[in-house]
C-alpha positions as YAML, in Angstrom:
chain: A
units: angstrom
residues:
- id: 1
  name: MET
  ca: [121.80, 99.42, 61.97]
- id: 2
  name: ARG
  ca: [119.86, 96.28, 63.17]
- id: 3
  name: TYR
  ca: [116.62, 98.27, 63.22]
- id: 4
  name: PHE
  ca: [117.41, 99.64, 59.79]
- id: 5
  name: LEU
  ca: [118.01, 96.31, 58.29]
- id: 6
  name: GLY
  ca: [114.80, 95.05, 59.85]
- id: 7
  name: LEU
  ca: [112.88, 97.95, 58.21]
- id: 8
  name: VAL
  ca: [114.43, 97.30, 54.92]
- id: 9
  name: LEU
  ca: [113.39, 93.55, 55.13]
- id: 10
  name: ILE
  ca: [109.82, 94.54, 56.09]
- id: 11
  name: VAL
  ca: [109.57, 96.92, 53.19]
- id: 12
  name: LEU
  ca: [111.01, 94.28, 50.72]
- id: 13
  name: ALA
  ca: [108.61, 91.65, 52.11]
- id: 14
  name: TYR
  ca: [105.72, 94.05, 51.55]
- id: 15
  name: LEU
  ca: [106.76, 94.99, 47.97]
- id: 16
  name: LEU
  ca: [107.43, 91.28, 47.14]
- id: 17
  name: PHE
  ca: [104.56, 89.36, 48.87]
- id: 18
  name: TRP
  ca: [101.78, 91.56, 50.03]
- id: 19
  name: PRO
  ca: [98.50, 90.42, 48.60]
- id: 20
  name: VAL
  ca: [96.94, 92.61, 45.97]
- id: 21
  name: PRO
  ca: [93.74, 92.16, 43.94]
- id: 22
  name: VAL
  ca: [95.58, 92.40, 40.55]
- id: 23
  name: ASP
  ca: [96.97, 89.15, 38.94]
- id: 24
  name: PRO
  ca: [98.81, 90.54, 35.87]
- id: 25
  name: VAL
  ca: [98.87, 88.69, 32.60]
- id: 26
  name: ALA
  ca: [102.01, 88.93, 30.38]
- id: 27
  name: TYR
  ca: [101.37, 91.06, 27.31]
- id: 28
  name: THR
  ca: [103.64, 92.63, 24.84]
- id: 29
  name: PRO
  ca: [101.85, 95.63, 23.15]
- id: 30
  name: PRO
  ca: [102.83, 96.99, 19.85]
- id: 31
  name: GLU
  ca: [104.86, 100.24, 19.87]
- id: 32
  name: PRO
  ca: [102.35, 103.05, 19.82]
- id: 33
  name: GLN
  ca: [102.23, 105.07, 16.67]
- id: 34
  name: GLY
  ca: [101.68, 108.29, 18.51]
- id: 35
  name: PHE
  ca: [99.74, 111.30, 17.16]
- id: 36
  name: THR
  ca: [100.86, 111.20, 13.56]
- id: 37
  name: GLY
  ca: [99.41, 110.53, 10.16]
- id: 38
  name: ASP
  ca: [95.58, 110.34, 10.47]
- id: 39
  name: PHE
  ca: [95.88, 111.12, 14.14]
- id: 40
  name: ALA
  ca: [98.06, 114.13, 13.77]
- id: 41
  name: GLY
  ca: [97.76, 116.58, 16.65]
- id: 42
  name: ASN
  ca: [95.46, 119.59, 16.46]
- id: 43
  name: SER
  ca: [93.37, 121.77, 18.84]
- id: 44
  name: ALA
  ca: [90.08, 121.53, 17.18]
- id: 45
  name: LEU
  ca: [88.23, 120.86, 20.56]
- id: 46
  name: ASP
  ca: [89.30, 124.18, 21.89]
- id: 47
  name: GLN
  ca: [86.31, 125.59, 20.24]
- id: 48
  name: LEU
  ca: [83.95, 123.66, 22.54]
- id: 49
  name: GLU
  ca: [81.80, 125.58, 24.97]
- id: 50
  name: LEU
  ca: [81.90, 123.89, 28.36]
- id: 51
  name: THR
  ca: [78.48, 123.39, 29.81]
- id: 52
  name: PRO
  ca: [78.45, 122.62, 33.45]
- id: 53
  name: LEU
  ca: [76.05, 120.20, 35.26]
- id: 54
  name: PRO
  ca: [74.04, 121.78, 37.95]
- id: 55
  name: GLN
  ca: [74.75, 121.53, 41.68]
- id: 56
  name: ASP
  ca: [78.39, 120.54, 41.29]
- id: 57
  name: GLN
  ca: [77.53, 117.22, 39.78]
- id: 58
  name: ILE
  ca: [80.22, 115.48, 37.63]
- id: 59
  name: GLY
  ca: [80.62, 112.73, 35.03]
- id: 60
  name: PRO
  ca: [78.32, 113.18, 31.99]
- id: 61
  name: GLU
  ca: [79.71, 110.06, 30.48]
- id: 62
  name: ASP
  ca: [77.30, 109.54, 27.45]
- id: 63
  name: ILE
  ca: [74.61, 111.14, 25.38]
- id: 64
  name: ALA
  ca: [71.40, 109.78, 23.93]
- id: 65
  name: VAL
  ca: [68.75, 111.23, 21.70]
- id: 66
  name: LEU
  ca: [65.25, 110.13, 22.14]
- id: 67
  name: PRO
  ca: [62.87, 110.03, 19.08]
- id: 68
  name: ASP
  ca: [61.37, 113.43, 19.96]
- id: 69
  name: GLY
  ca: [64.89, 114.88, 19.49]
- id: 70
  name: ALA
  ca: [65.55, 115.62, 23.18]
- id: 71
  name: ALA
  ca: [69.24, 114.78, 24.23]
- id: 72
  name: TYR
  ca: [70.01, 113.32, 27.64]
- id: 73
  name: THR
  ca: [72.94, 112.51, 29.83]
- id: 74
  name: THR
  ca: [73.47, 111.31, 33.37]
- id: 75
  name: SER
  ca: [75.91, 112.08, 36.13]
- id: 76
  name: LEU
  ca: [78.21, 110.03, 38.43]
- id: 77
  name: SER
  ca: [75.48, 110.06, 41.07]
- id: 78
  name: GLY
  ca: [72.89, 108.83, 38.64]
- id: 79
  name: THR
  ca: [70.89, 112.10, 37.87]
- id: 80
  name: LEU
  ca: [69.30, 112.17, 34.53]
- id: 81
  name: TYR
  ca: [69.38, 115.45, 32.61]
- id: 82
  name: ARG
  ca: [68.00, 116.82, 29.47]
- id: 83
  name: ILE
  ca: [70.85, 118.89, 27.97]
- id: 84
  name: ASP
  ca: [69.77, 120.38, 24.63]
- id: 85
  name: GLY
  ca: [68.70, 123.70, 26.11]
- id: 86
  name: GLU
  ca: [70.76, 126.55, 27.40]
- id: 87
  name: GLU
  ca: [71.35, 124.66, 30.77]
- id: 88
  name: PRO
  ca: [70.96, 121.08, 31.71]
- id: 89
  name: VAL
  ca: [67.53, 120.25, 33.25]
- id: 90
  name: GLU
  ca: [67.14, 117.62, 35.88]
- id: 91
  name: ILE
  ca: [64.67, 115.01, 34.74]
- id: 92
  name: ASP
  ca: [64.86, 112.11, 37.20]
- id: 93
  name: GLN
  ca: [67.00, 110.48, 39.94]
- id: 94
  name: LEU
  ca: [68.13, 107.00, 38.54]
- id: 95
  name: GLY
  ca: [70.77, 106.19, 41.29]
- id: 96
  name: GLY
  ca: [73.53, 103.55, 40.45]
- id: 97
  name: ARG
  ca: [76.29, 104.65, 38.00]
- id: 98
  name: PRO
  ca: [74.81, 104.98, 34.52]
- id: 99
  name: LEU
  ca: [77.40, 104.77, 31.68]
- id: 100
  name: GLY
  ca: [76.08, 104.03, 28.09]
- id: 101
  name: LEU
  ca: [72.82, 105.46, 27.00]
- id: 102
  name: ARG
  ca: [70.79, 104.72, 23.85]
- id: 103
  name: ALA
  ca: [67.28, 105.23, 22.68]
- id: 104
  name: GLY
  ca: [65.14, 102.36, 21.70]
- id: 105
  name: PRO
  ca: [62.50, 102.00, 18.96]
- id: 106
  name: ASP
  ca: [59.89, 101.94, 21.79]
- id: 107
  name: ASP
  ca: [60.80, 105.47, 22.76]
- id: 108
  name: ALA
  ca: [62.50, 104.20, 25.88]
- id: 109
  name: LEU
  ca: [65.87, 105.12, 27.11]
- id: 110
  name: TYR
  ca: [68.24, 102.09, 27.51]
- id: 111
  name: ILE
  ca: [71.02, 102.35, 30.15]
- id: 112
  name: ALA
  ca: [74.20, 100.32, 30.82]
- id: 113
  name: ASP
  ca: [74.46, 100.80, 34.51]
- id: 114
  name: SER
  ca: [78.00, 99.71, 35.72]
- id: 115
  name: PHE
  ca: [76.43, 98.89, 39.16]
- id: 116
  name: ARG
  ca: [73.23, 97.23, 38.12]
- id: 117
  name: GLY
  ca: [73.33, 95.97, 34.60]
- id: 118
  name: LEU
  ca: [70.92, 96.78, 31.67]
- id: 119
  name: MET
  ca: [68.18, 99.20, 32.50]
- id: 120
  name: ARG
  ca: [65.11, 100.68, 30.72]
- id: 121
  name: TRP
  ca: [63.50, 104.09, 31.47]
- id: 122
  name: THR
  ca: [60.39, 105.62, 29.86]
- id: 123
  name: GLY
  ca: [59.73, 108.50, 32.22]
- id: 124
  name: PRO
  ca: [60.29, 109.69, 35.87]
- id: 125
  name: GLY
  ca: [59.84, 106.81, 38.32]
- id: 126
  name: THR
  ca: [59.76, 104.15, 35.73]
- id: 127
  name: LEU
  ca: [63.33, 102.66, 35.78]
- id: 128
  name: GLU
  ca: [63.32, 98.84, 35.43]
- id: 129
  name: THR
  ca: [66.14, 96.32, 35.36]
- id: 130
  name: LEU
  ca: [66.25, 94.18, 32.19]
- id: 131
  name: VAL
  ca: [69.48, 92.13, 32.77]
- id: 132
  name: SER
  ca: [71.37, 91.82, 36.13]
- id: 133
  name: ASP
  ca: [72.81, 88.33, 35.57]
- id: 134
  name: ILE
  ca: [73.46, 85.80, 32.83]
- id: 135
  name: ASP
  ca: [72.84, 82.18, 33.65]
- id: 136
  name: GLY
  ca: [72.93, 83.09, 37.35]
- id: 137
  name: VAL
  ca: [76.23, 84.95, 37.21]
- id: 138
  name: PRO
  ca: [75.87, 88.74, 37.95]
- id: 139
  name: VAL
  ca: [76.68, 91.26, 35.39]
- id: 140
  name: ILE
  ca: [79.13, 93.49, 37.40]
- id: 141
  name: TYR
  ca: [80.35, 96.07, 34.86]
- id: 142
  name: ALA
  ca: [77.86, 96.91, 32.22]
- id: 143
  name: ASN
  ca: [79.40, 99.71, 30.25]
- id: 144
  name: ASN
  ca: [78.07, 100.69, 26.76]
- id: 145
  name: LEU
  ca: [75.19, 99.55, 24.48]
- id: 146
  name: ASP
  ca: [73.29, 99.94, 21.21]
- id: 147
  name: VAL
  ca: [69.66, 98.99, 20.31]
- id: 148
  name: ALA
  ca: [68.46, 97.51, 17.16]
- id: 149
  name: ARG
  ca: [65.41, 98.40, 15.23]
- id: 150
  name: ASP
  ca: [63.61, 95.41, 16.49]
- id: 151
  name: GLY
  ca: [64.38, 96.16, 20.17]
- id: 152
  name: THR
  ca: [67.29, 93.78, 20.49]
- id: 153
  name: VAL
  ca: [69.84, 95.31, 22.82]
- id: 154
  name: TYR
  ca: [73.64, 94.71, 22.57]
- id: 155
  name: PHE
  ca: [75.77, 95.73, 25.58]
- id: 156
  name: SER
  ca: [79.25, 95.36, 26.84]
- id: 157
  name: ASN
  ca: [80.41, 94.09, 30.25]
- id: 158
  name: SER
  ca: [83.89, 95.39, 30.76]
- id: 159
  name: SER
  ca: [85.22, 92.93, 33.36]
- id: 160
  name: ASP
  ca: [83.98, 89.77, 34.91]
- id: 161
  name: ARG
  ca: [86.53, 90.02, 37.72]
- id: 162
  name: PHE
  ca: [86.32, 93.55, 39.18]
- id: 163
  name: ASP
  ca: [83.08, 95.17, 40.37]
- id: 164
  name: PRO
  ca: [83.29, 99.04, 40.22]
- id: 165
  name: GLU
  ca: [80.61, 99.32, 42.95]
- id: 166
  name: THR
  ca: [82.98, 97.70, 45.41]
- id: 167
  name: MET
  ca: [86.28, 98.83, 43.93]
- id: 168
  name: GLY
  ca: [85.96, 102.54, 44.27]
- id: 169
  name: GLY
  ca: [84.15, 103.35, 41.06]
- id: 170
  name: THR
  ca: [84.55, 103.00, 37.28]
- id: 171
  name: LYS
  ca: [87.67, 104.94, 36.91]
- id: 172
  name: PRO
  ca: [90.05, 103.09, 39.40]
- id: 173
  name: THR
  ca: [88.40, 99.76, 38.23]
- id: 174
  name: SER
  ca: [89.23, 100.48, 34.62]
- id: 175
  name: VAL
  ca: [92.79, 101.14, 35.51]
- id: 176
  name: LEU
  ca: [92.92, 97.92, 37.63]
- id: 177
  name: THR
  ca: [91.44, 95.89, 34.83]
- id: 178
  name: ILE
  ca: [93.72, 97.26, 32.08]
- id: 179
  name: TRP
  ca: [96.83, 96.81, 34.35]
- id: 180
  name: GLU
  ca: [95.96, 93.28, 34.86]
- id: 181
  name: GLN
  ca: [95.17, 92.50, 31.21]
- id: 182
  name: SER
  ca: [92.83, 89.60, 31.99]
- id: 183
  name: PRO
  ca: [90.58, 88.92, 29.08]
- id: 184
  name: THR
  ca: [87.33, 88.70, 30.99]
- id: 185
  name: GLY
  ca: [85.21, 91.26, 29.14]
- id: 186
  name: TYR
  ca: [82.29, 90.15, 27.02]
- id: 187
  name: VAL
  ca: [79.35, 91.33, 24.83]
- id: 188
  name: VAL
  ca: [75.75, 90.37, 25.46]
- id: 189
  name: ARG
  ca: [72.67, 90.28, 23.10]
- id: 190
  name: TYR
  ca: [69.29, 90.69, 24.84]
- id: 191
  name: SER
  ca: [65.59, 90.51, 23.72]
- id: 192
  name: PRO
  ca: [62.55, 90.04, 25.90]
- id: 193
  name: GLU
  ca: [61.76, 86.85, 23.81]
- id: 194
  name: ASN
  ca: [65.14, 85.21, 23.96]
- id: 195
  name: GLY
  ca: [66.70, 86.68, 27.17]
- id: 196
  name: ALA
  ca: [70.38, 87.49, 27.45]
- id: 197
  name: GLU
  ca: [73.34, 85.60, 26.00]
- id: 198
  name: LYS
  ca: [77.02, 86.21, 25.39]
- id: 199
  name: ILE
  ca: [77.95, 86.60, 21.87]
- id: 200
  name: ALA
  ca: [81.58, 87.59, 22.12]
- id: 201
  name: GLU
  ca: [84.03, 87.09, 24.89]
- id: 202
  name: GLY
  ca: [87.78, 87.43, 25.72]
- id: 203
  name: PHE
  ca: [88.16, 91.15, 25.74]
- id: 204
  name: VAL
  ca: [90.62, 93.21, 27.87]
- id: 205
  name: TYR
  ca: [88.25, 95.95, 29.21]
- id: 206
  name: VAL
  ca: [85.54, 95.94, 26.51]
- id: 207
  name: ASN
  ca: [83.90, 99.30, 26.15]
- id: 208
  name: GLY
  ca: [82.02, 101.17, 23.26]
- id: 209
  name: ILE
  ca: [79.78, 99.25, 20.93]
- id: 210
  name: ALA
  ca: [77.77, 100.31, 17.92]
- id: 211
  name: LEU
  ca: [75.61, 98.81, 15.21]
- id: 212
  name: SER
  ca: [76.09, 99.39, 11.52]
- id: 213
  name: PRO
  ca: [73.31, 101.13, 9.61]
- id: 214
  name: ASP
  ca: [72.13, 97.79, 8.09]
- id: 215
  name: GLU
  ca: [72.70, 96.00, 11.49]
- id: 216
  name: ASP
  ca: [74.95, 93.40, 9.83]
- id: 217
  name: PHE
  ca: [77.83, 93.96, 12.05]
- id: 218
  name: LEU
  ca: [78.66, 95.33, 15.37]
- id: 219
  name: LEU
  ca: [81.79, 97.47, 16.41]
- id: 220
  name: ILE
  ca: [83.30, 96.74, 19.67]
- id: 221
  name: ALA
  ca: [86.00, 98.93, 21.35]
- id: 222
  name: GLU
  ca: [88.65, 96.95, 23.37]
- id: 223
  name: THR
  ca: [90.13, 99.69, 25.54]
- id: 224
  name: GLY
  ca: [92.75, 97.49, 27.14]
- id: 225
  name: ARG
  ca: [94.32, 96.60, 23.81]
- id: 226
  name: ALA
  ca: [93.81, 99.89, 22.02]
- id: 227
  name: ARG
  ca: [91.76, 98.52, 19.18]
- id: 228
  name: VAL
  ca: [88.31, 98.09, 17.58]
- id: 229
  name: HIS
  ca: [86.68, 94.70, 16.49]
- id: 230
  name: LYS
  ca: [84.05, 94.07, 13.90]
- id: 231
  name: LEU
  ca: [81.69, 91.20, 14.90]
- id: 232
  name: TRP
  ca: [79.54, 90.09, 11.89]
- id: 233
  name: LEU
  ca: [75.94, 89.51, 12.86]
- id: 234
  name: THR
  ca: [74.33, 88.49, 9.59]
- id: 235
  name: GLY
  ca: [75.40, 87.35, 6.08]
- id: 236
  name: PRO
  ca: [78.11, 84.71, 5.15]
- id: 237
  name: LYS
  ca: [80.41, 85.99, 7.87]
- id: 238
  name: ALA
  ca: [77.86, 85.91, 10.69]
- id: 239
  name: GLY
  ca: [79.52, 84.93, 13.98]
- id: 240
  name: THR
  ca: [83.04, 85.81, 12.87]
- id: 241
  name: GLN
  ca: [85.12, 88.59, 14.30]
- id: 242
  name: GLU
  ca: [88.06, 90.66, 12.88]
- id: 243
  name: VAL
  ca: [90.08, 93.63, 14.03]
- id: 244
  name: LEU
  ca: [89.04, 96.75, 12.32]
- id: 245
  name: LEU
  ca: [91.40, 99.25, 13.88]
- id: 246
  name: ASP
  ca: [94.58, 98.23, 15.70]
- id: 247
  name: ASN
  ca: [97.40, 99.88, 17.57]
- id: 248
  name: LEU
  ca: [95.47, 103.12, 18.15]
- id: 249
  name: PRO
  ca: [97.41, 106.00, 19.75]
- id: 250
  name: GLY
  ca: [94.75, 106.18, 22.61]
- id: 251
  name: TYR
  ca: [92.40, 103.96, 24.50]
- id: 252
  name: PRO
  ca: [88.99, 103.77, 22.81]
- id: 253
  name: ASP
  ca: [85.90, 104.50, 24.88]
- id: 254
  name: ASN
  ca: [82.31, 104.81, 23.58]
- id: 255
  name: ILE
  ca: [81.39, 104.55, 19.89]
- id: 256
  name: LYS
  ca: [78.43, 106.42, 18.60]
- id: 257
  name: ALA
  ca: [76.84, 105.56, 15.21]
- id: 258
  name: GLN
  ca: [75.72, 108.56, 13.29]
- id: 259
  name: GLY
  ca: [73.32, 106.72, 11.08]
- id: 260
  name: ASP
  ca: [75.20, 107.51, 7.91]
- id: 261
  name: GLY
  ca: [77.85, 104.75, 8.08]
- id: 262
  name: THR
  ca: [80.28, 106.81, 10.18]
- id: 263
  name: TYR
  ca: [80.98, 106.66, 13.81]
- id: 264
  name: TRP
  ca: [82.33, 108.97, 16.46]
- id: 265
  name: MET
  ca: [84.74, 107.41, 18.97]
- id: 266
  name: ALA
  ca: [86.37, 108.99, 22.03]
- id: 267
  name: PHE
  ca: [89.80, 108.33, 23.36]
- id: 268
  name: ALA
  ca: [89.70, 108.29, 27.14]
- id: 269
  name: SER
  ca: [93.57, 108.76, 27.19]
- id: 270
  name: PRO
  ca: [96.57, 108.49, 25.10]
- id: 271
  name: ARG
  ca: [98.57, 105.34, 25.50]
- id: 272
  name: VAL
  ca: [100.58, 105.56, 28.75]
- id: 273
  name: PRO
  ca: [104.31, 104.97, 29.03]
- id: 274
  name: ALA
  ca: [103.67, 102.17, 31.72]
- id: 275
  name: GLU
  ca: [102.70, 99.85, 28.88]
- id: 276
  name: LYS
  ca: [106.44, 99.12, 28.60]
- id: 277
  name: LEU
  ca: [105.90, 97.07, 31.77]
- id: 278
  name: MET
  ca: [103.18, 94.90, 30.42]
- id: 279
  name: PRO
  ca: [105.55, 91.96, 29.63]
- id: 280
  name: TYR
  ca: [106.58, 91.80, 33.29]
- id: 281
  name: PRO
  ca: [103.67, 90.57, 35.54]
- id: 282
  name: PHE
  ca: [105.62, 90.35, 38.71]
- id: 283
  name: LEU
  ca: [106.96, 93.85, 38.33]
- id: 284
  name: ARG
  ca: [103.39, 95.12, 37.77]
- id: 285
  name: LYS
  ca: [102.32, 93.54, 41.12]
- id: 286
  name: VAL
  ca: [105.23, 95.41, 42.80]
- id: 287
  name: ILE
  ca: [104.15, 98.67, 41.38]
- id: 288
  name: TRP
  ca: [100.61, 98.23, 42.39]
- id: 289
  name: ARG
  ca: [101.80, 97.62, 46.01]
- id: 290
  name: LEU
  ca: [103.51, 101.13, 45.88]
- id: 291
  name: GLY
  ca: [100.10, 102.71, 45.79]
- id: 292
  name: PRO
  ca: [98.02, 105.15, 43.71]
- id: 293
  name: MET
  ca: [100.79, 107.82, 43.35]
- id: 294
  name: VAL
  ca: [102.87, 105.52, 41.13]
- id: 295
  name: ARG
  ca: [100.24, 103.38, 39.53]
- id: 296
  name: PRO
  ca: [99.32, 104.14, 35.90]
- id: 297
  name: ALA
  ca: [96.57, 106.71, 35.42]
- id: 298
  name: PRO
  ca: [94.78, 108.25, 32.40]
- id: 299
  name: ILE
  ca: [96.33, 111.25, 30.80]
- id: 300
  name: HIS
  ca: [94.14, 114.27, 30.12]
- id: 301
  name: ARG
  ca: [94.42, 114.72, 26.34]
- id: 302
  name: GLY
  ca: [90.95, 114.67, 24.84]
- id: 303
  name: MET
  ca: [90.40, 113.25, 21.35]
- id: 304
  name: MET
  ca: [87.39, 112.38, 19.14]
- id: 305
  name: VAL
  ca: [87.78, 110.22, 15.98]
- id: 306
  name: GLN
  ca: [85.38, 109.92, 13.06]
- id: 307
  name: PHE
  ca: [85.71, 106.76, 11.01]
- id: 308
  name: ASP
  ca: [83.56, 104.52, 8.70]
- id: 309
  name: GLY
  ca: [82.70, 100.83, 8.72]
- id: 310
  name: ASP
  ca: [85.78, 100.00, 6.69]
- id: 311
  name: GLY
  ca: [88.19, 101.53, 9.27]
- id: 312
  name: ASN
  ca: [89.06, 104.67, 7.32]
- id: 313
  name: ILE
  ca: [89.78, 107.64, 9.57]
- id: 314
  name: LEU
  ca: [87.81, 110.64, 8.44]
- id: 315
  name: ARG
  ca: [88.49, 113.28, 11.07]
- id: 316
  name: THR
  ca: [90.31, 113.70, 14.42]
- id: 317
  name: LEU
  ca: [89.45, 116.49, 16.83]
- id: 318
  name: GLN
  ca: [91.80, 116.99, 19.70]
- id: 319
  name: ASP
  ca: [92.29, 118.72, 23.07]
- id: 320
  name: PRO
  ca: [95.95, 118.43, 23.65]
- id: 321
  name: ASP
  ca: [95.81, 120.69, 26.83]
- id: 322
  name: GLY
  ca: [93.41, 118.37, 28.56]
- id: 323
  name: ARG
  ca: [90.84, 121.19, 29.11]
- id: 324
  name: LEU
  ca: [87.87, 118.81, 28.94]
- id: 325
  name: GLY
  ca: [89.36, 116.09, 31.17]
- id: 326
  name: ILE
  ca: [88.71, 112.46, 30.13]
- id: 327
  name: THR
  ca: [86.71, 112.39, 26.93]
- id: 328
  name: THR
  ca: [84.24, 109.41, 26.65]
- id: 329
  name: SER
  ca: [81.76, 110.09, 23.97]
- id: 330
  name: GLY
  ca: [80.66, 112.29, 21.13]
- id: 331
  name: GLN
  ca: [77.65, 112.81, 18.93]
- id: 332
  name: ILE
  ca: [76.17, 115.27, 16.43]
- id: 333
  name: VAL
  ca: [72.63, 116.20, 17.61]
- id: 334
  name: GLY
  ca: [70.85, 118.67, 15.33]
- id: 335
  name: ASP
  ca: [73.16, 121.51, 14.73]
- id: 336
  name: GLN
  ca: [75.43, 120.79, 17.73]
- id: 337
  name: PHE
  ca: [78.40, 118.42, 18.27]
- id: 338
  name: TYR
  ca: [78.55, 117.24, 21.83]
- id: 339
  name: VAL
  ca: [81.66, 115.78, 23.66]
- id: 340
  name: MET
  ca: [81.04, 113.93, 26.97]
- id: 341
  name: THR
  ca: [83.46, 113.46, 29.87]
- id: 342
  name: LEU
  ca: [84.05, 110.76, 32.49]
- id: 343
  name: ASP
  ca: [84.52, 112.72, 35.72]
- id: 344
  name: SER
  ca: [84.58, 116.47, 34.74]
- id: 345
  name: PRO
  ca: [81.79, 118.84, 35.94]
- id: 346
  name: TRP
  ca: [80.93, 119.61, 32.37]
- id: 347
  name: PHE
  ca: [80.43, 118.36, 28.90]
- id: 348
  name: GLY
  ca: [81.46, 120.29, 25.66]
- id: 349
  name: ARG
  ca: [79.49, 121.40, 22.60]
- id: 350
  name: MET
  ca: [79.97, 123.49, 19.51]
- id: 351
  name: PRO
  ca: [78.02, 124.17, 16.43]
- id: 352
  name: VAL
  ca: [78.48, 121.70, 13.58]
- id: 353
  name: SER
  ca: [79.36, 124.63, 11.31]
- id: 354
  name: GLN
  ca: [82.34, 125.33, 13.34]
- id: 355
  name: MET
  ca: [83.78, 121.72, 13.17]
- id: 356
  name: PRO
  ca: [86.94, 121.52, 11.16]
...
């Protein structure tokens, strides 16, 4: 009995006092609306053809179309592929962990690399780093980006606390950041003439961003709070910020502007039941000490949402069985609609003519 009581005390001491990296912030989320109304369930993404990456590669997170019409993606290991043919074709080895991809007006491919910051690529062997720190503080979790017509780059940094390169990768680091709820994400504006500066701060895991067609505002996905912000860049509201979409049924990931005033946004996961514990920081620490088996994790239920700059939901395409894995991005390229994934060995595509 004495040994049993000793063991119980040791376990209790571990659960109550063992140091953990997470320092939870109390937060009471709104009650999720679920997949109803504009987000009513469907199986439209079942029509996607799954296209595997070569050589057992995984993680085609995002897609970019260069001015010549070629579509590209990257893998978890940093391989760059052209993907608009029958099969993906390896183009270059970039290294790092590329996430967001966008074409620039200079025909270059701009890359938000979660390990290295903002990068630029113009052909095999040309990769360069544009921004790795701001005022001497390292950019440790560059995530998504968009490029203006004058070459100005806007990119998100998901967390200023947790580095995915040292925390086991982007997926576990995103879970850790959202579980903690610390508002350390920010958005950066960069140009060669003016350098890099923060233009918006205080986000809980900031993610996808996209410019409006007139480049008068920037859309910002705040994954950790299941909402999308509108940051005005020009006009009488310049510098002000408002919530465009709130209390979404899932956690928003990348946003892709289609150029016609509409946007495609992926949900990485539906809202998780563990959100009910957000008001209780101490309990969240205890749960983190219990290990990966009981920690919250993304739910495989893919979803793409099309909306406009006023926040009107135009279409939702869903994968309720989780066939795709974690959906991260989507875009229409020519006559094909592409859906990208976080850590699956494939991306999906279907003819635009088959989209509901």
